C-alpha positions in Angstrom: -111.4 15.7 148.7 -112.1 15.3 145.0 -109.6 12.4 145.0 -111.8 10.3 147.4 -115.0 11.0 145.6 -116.4 13.9 147.6 -117.4 16.9 145.6 -116.0 20.0 147.2 -119.1 22.0 146.2 -121.1 19.9 148.6 -119.0 20.8 151.7 -119.1 23.9 153.9 -116.2 25.0 155.9 -117.4 25.3 159.5 -114.0 26.2 160.9 -110.4 26.4 159.8 -107.1 27.2 161.5 -103.5 26.9 160.7 -100.6 25.3 162.8 -97.6 27.3 161.7 -94.1 26.8 163.2 -94.7 29.1 166.1 -97.9 27.6 167.0 -96.3 24.0 166.8 -93.5 25.0 169.2 -96.0 26.6 171.6 -98.1 23.4 171.5 -95.0 21.2 172.1 -93.9 23.5 175.1 -97.4 23.1 176.6 -97.1 19.3 176.3 -93.8 19.2 178.0 -95.1 21.5 180.8 -98.1 19.2 181.2 -95.9 16.1 181.4 -97.5 14.7 178.2 -94.1 14.4 176.6 -90.6 14.4 178.0 -88.0 17.1 177.2 -85.9 14.4 175.5 -88.8 13.8 173.0 -88.7 17.5 171.9 -88.4 18.0 168.3 -84.9 19.4 167.4 -86.2 22.0 165.0 -89.4 22.9 163.3 -89.7 23.9 159.7 -92.4 25.1 157.3 -92.7 21.5 156.0 -94.2 20.7 159.5 -96.9 23.2 159.2 -100.5 22.1 158.6 -104.1 23.3 158.3 -107.2 22.0 159.9 -110.5 22.1 158.3 -113.8 21.3 160.0 -116.4 20.6 157.3 -120.0 19.8 157.0 -121.9 18.1 154.3 -124.5 20.1 152.2 -126.8 19.1 149.4 -128.3 21.6 147.1 -126.9 24.3 149.4 -128.7 22.9 152.5 -127.0 21.6 155.6 -127.3 17.8 156.1 -128.3 17.2 159.7 -128.0 14.4 162.2 -129.2 14.5 165.8 -125.5 15.1 166.9 -124.9 18.0 164.3 -128.1 19.7 165.5 -127.3 19.4 169.3 -123.8 20.8 168.6 -124.9 23.2 165.8 -123.3 26.3 167.5 -120.3 24.4 168.6 -117.0 23.1 167.1 -117.9 19.4 167.6 -120.7 19.5 165.0 -118.5 19.0 162.0 -118.9 15.6 160.2 -115.5 15.8 158.5 -112.1 16.9 159.9 -109.2 17.1 157.6 -105.6 18.0 158.5 -103.5 18.9 155.4 -100.0 19.9 155.0 -97.5 20.5 152.2 -97.3 16.8 151.6 -101.0 16.3 151.3 -103.7 14.9 153.6 -102.2 13.8 157.0 -105.5 13.0 158.7 -109.1 12.5 157.7 -111.9 11.8 159.9 -115.4 11.3 158.8 -118.4 10.6 161.1 -120.6 9.9 158.0 -121.2 11.1 154.6 -124.1 10.6 152.2 -124.4 10.4 148.4 -127.7 12.0 147.2 -129.7 11.1 144.2 -131.4 14.4 143.3 -134.7 14.0 141.6 -136.8 16.6 139.9 -139.8 16.3 142.1 -140.9 19.5 144.1 -142.3 19.6 147.5 -144.5 22.1 149.2 -143.6 23.3 152.6 -146.1 23.9 155.4 -146.9 27.6 156.1 -144.9 29.3 158.8 -148.1 29.6 160.9 -148.0 25.8 161.2 -144.4 26.0 162.5 -145.4 28.6 165.0 -148.4 26.5 166.2 -146.1 23.4 166.6 -143.9 25.4 168.9 -146.8 26.7 170.8 -148.2 23.3 171.3 -144.9 21.8 172.4 -144.2 24.4 175.1 -147.8 25.5 176.0 -147.0 29.2 175.8 -147.5 31.9 173.2 -144.5 33.2 171.5 -145.8 36.7 172.1 -145.4 36.5 175.9 -141.6 36.8 175.6 -141.2 33.5 177.5 -140.1 31.7 174.3 -138.2 33.5 171.6 -137.4 32.0 168.2 -133.8 33.0 167.7 -133.1 31.5 164.3 -134.5 28.9 161.9 -132.2 26.8 159.7 -133.6 24.8 156.8 -131.7 21.4 156.3 -132.2 17.9 155.4 -132.2 14.8 157.5 -131.5 11.4 156.1 -134.0 8.9 157.6 -133.0 5.4 157.3 -135.7 3.3 155.3 -133.5 0.2 155.0 -129.8 -0.8 155.2 -128.8 1.0 152.0 -131.4 3.7 151.5 -132.4 6.9 153.3 -135.3 9.2 152.7 -134.4 12.8 152.7 -136.7 14.9 155.0 -136.5 18.6 154.8 -136.4 19.8 158.4 -136.6 23.3 160.0 -134.3 23.5 163.0 -135.9 26.1 165.2 -133.4 27.5 167.8 -135.3 28.9 170.7 -134.6 30.8 174.0 -136.9 30.3 177.0 -136.6 32.8 179.8 -138.0 31.7 183.2 -140.2 34.3 184.8 -138.6 36.2 187.5 -135.2 34.9 186.6 -132.3 36.1 184.3 -131.7 32.4 183.4 -132.1 31.8 179.7 -132.6 28.1 178.5 -131.5 27.4 174.9 -133.6 24.8 173.1 -134.2 23.5 169.7 -137.2 21.9 167.9 -136.7 20.0 164.7 -139.9 20.5 162.6 -140.7 18.5 159.4 -140.9 21.4 156.8 -143.5 19.5 154.7 -146.0 18.5 157.5 -145.3 21.4 160.0 -145.2 18.8 162.7 -142.3 18.1 165.2 -139.8 15.7 163.8 -139.4 13.0 166.4 -136.9 10.7 164.6 -134.2 13.3 165.4 -134.8 12.9 169.1 -134.1 9.2 168.9 
C-alpha cells in the first residue's frame, strides 16, 4: 500500500483470509458443480504460486475510523470495508477502493459534548427513556465523517455512532438501530442519513 501512497498505519484490517491450494481446488469444484465453469476449463494443477490472501481494510485517521453512510450501515458486516486487496507471491492481484481521504491534521483541539447530551439526543429521537429497557445502547464508536464543503475539500466531523437495540413490548423481536451524533454539538448528525 505504501507504493501507491497509502500509509499502512492509517489502515485497519477488518477481515483477512487466505486462499491456499486446497481452498482453491474446493472453490473450483463448487464452480463446476454449479455450472459456472465447464469441466474442460478446470485447471490442470494448482501450486503455491496460485495462493493468495484477501484483506478487507478500513481507513483510519489518528486511530479513529473514517465513516461513510455505507460503512455505518454495514459496520458489523463484511461489506463495510472501503478497501479490498488480493495479494499473492507475485504482488497485488486485485485492488478495490470505494474511497480514500488524505487528511491535513491541524493542531486545534475540539471539546466534545457531555455524554448526557448524547443520552438526551437518543431520548428525544425515540421518545422513550433508556431506563425502561425498551431501548438499550449496545455500543458507541467514535469516528470521523468527511463532510463535503466543495469539490475538493471536506470538513472532518467527529461523530459518535450509537448502536442501539429496541425491544418491542410483549415481543421477543429486537430491532437493531444506529444513531450518528455529532460529538461536538451532541445533536443527531443528519448528513449521514442523506
